[in-house]
C-alpha positions as CSV (number, residue, x, y, z in Angstrom):
1,M,-23.9,-40.2,-73.4
2,A,-21.5,-38.2,-71.4
3,G,-22.7,-34.8,-70.6
4,S,-26.0,-35.3,-72.4
5,G,-28.0,-33.8,-69.5
6,E,-30.5,-36.6,-69.6
7,D,-29.8,-38.2,-66.2
8,W,-33.4,-39.3,-65.5
9,M,-32.5,-43.0,-65.8
10,G,-29.5,-43.0,-63.5
11,D,-26.7,-41.7,-65.8
12,A,-24.5,-41.0,-62.8
13,L,-21.6,-43.1,-61.6
14,D,-23.8,-46.1,-60.5
15,I,-21.5,-48.7,-59.0
16,A,-23.8,-50.4,-56.6
17,G,-25.5,-53.7,-57.4
18,A,-28.9,-54.6,-56.1
19,G,-27.5,-56.5,-53.1
20,C,-24.2,-54.6,-52.8
21,G,-23.5,-52.9,-49.5
22,L,-19.7,-52.8,-49.3
23,W,-16.9,-52.1,-51.8
24,V,-13.8,-54.3,-51.9
25,P,-10.8,-52.0,-51.5
26,S,-8.6,-53.9,-54.1
27,V,-11.3,-53.8,-56.9
28,D,-11.0,-51.0,-59.4
29,Y,-14.7,-50.3,-59.9
30,V,-14.1,-46.9,-61.6
31,A,-12.0,-48.5,-64.4
32,A,-14.7,-51.1,-65.0
33,W,-17.4,-48.4,-65.0
34,R,-15.4,-46.4,-67.6
35,G,-15.2,-49.3,-69.9
36,A,-18.9,-49.9,-69.4
37,R,-19.6,-46.2,-70.1
38,E,-17.8,-46.4,-73.4
39,A,-19.9,-49.4,-74.5
40,A,-23.1,-47.7,-73.2
41,D,-22.2,-44.5,-75.1
42,R,-21.7,-46.5,-78.3
43,L,-25.0,-48.3,-77.9
44,N,-26.8,-45.0,-77.1
45,R,-25.4,-43.5,-80.4
46,A,-26.7,-46.6,-82.2
47,L,-30.1,-46.1,-80.6
48,L,-30.2,-42.5,-81.6
49,G,-29.2,-43.5,-85.1
50,A,-32.2,-45.9,-85.2
51,G,-34.6,-43.1,-84.3
52,F,-34.9,-43.7,-80.6
53,E,-34.9,-40.8,-78.0
54,L,-32.7,-41.4,-75.0
55,S,-35.6,-40.3,-72.9
56,E,-37.4,-43.5,-74.2
57,V,-34.7,-46.1,-73.9
58,R,-31.0,-45.9,-73.1
59,A,-28.0,-47.9,-72.0
60,V,-26.7,-47.1,-68.6
61,A,-23.2,-48.0,-67.4
62,S,-22.7,-49.6,-64.0
63,T,-20.5,-52.2,-62.3
64,N,-21.5,-55.3,-60.3
65,E,-20.3,-56.0,-56.8
66,G,-17.3,-58.0,-58.2
67,G,-16.1,-54.9,-60.1
68,R,-17.1,-56.0,-63.6
69,G,-18.5,-53.5,-65.9
70,V,-22.2,-53.9,-66.6
71,I,-24.6,-52.2,-69.1
72,R,-28.2,-51.9,-68.1
73,M,-31.0,-51.1,-70.5
74,A,-33.7,-48.8,-69.1
75,G,-36.7,-47.5,-70.9
76,W,-40.4,-47.3,-71.4
77,P,-42.1,-50.5,-72.4
78,D,-43.4,-49.2,-75.7
79,A,-39.9,-48.1,-76.7
80,V,-38.4,-51.5,-75.6
81,E,-41.1,-53.3,-77.7
82,R,-40.1,-51.2,-80.8
83,L,-36.4,-52.0,-80.1
84,A,-37.3,-55.8,-79.9
85,V,-39.2,-55.6,-83.2
86,L,-36.2,-53.9,-84.8
87,L,-33.8,-56.5,-83.4
88,E,-36.0,-59.4,-84.4
89,A,-36.1,-58.0,-88.0
90,V,-32.4,-57.8,-88.1
91,T,-31.8,-61.3,-86.7
92,S,-34.4,-62.9,-89.0
93,G,-32.3,-62.0,-92.0
94,D,-30.4,-64.5,-94.2
95,D,-27.2,-64.2,-92.1
96,G,-28.6,-65.9,-89.1
97,G,-28.2,-62.9,-86.7
98,A,-25.8,-60.2,-85.6
99,A,-22.2,-60.9,-85.2
């Protein structure tokens, strides 16, 4: 989350995709990153509310080479396994899954 001080998983303005070498001048990468950052912050708050530490698993805002906002999940395998168990429990309910 903004200003959390936990930048060990690349919390900085990460706007380079894996194969990206050049930015397209007419693409507003920063606006897309800001939108992604808002969504990542919301997901990180939900992770905290579910008992996870952001040093274990967190959402990280980025953009792809086309300028679209992207959220990447980064974390330790055991924390991601716990998150998967939690999500599986939620989606196996009577309502058929999350909205």
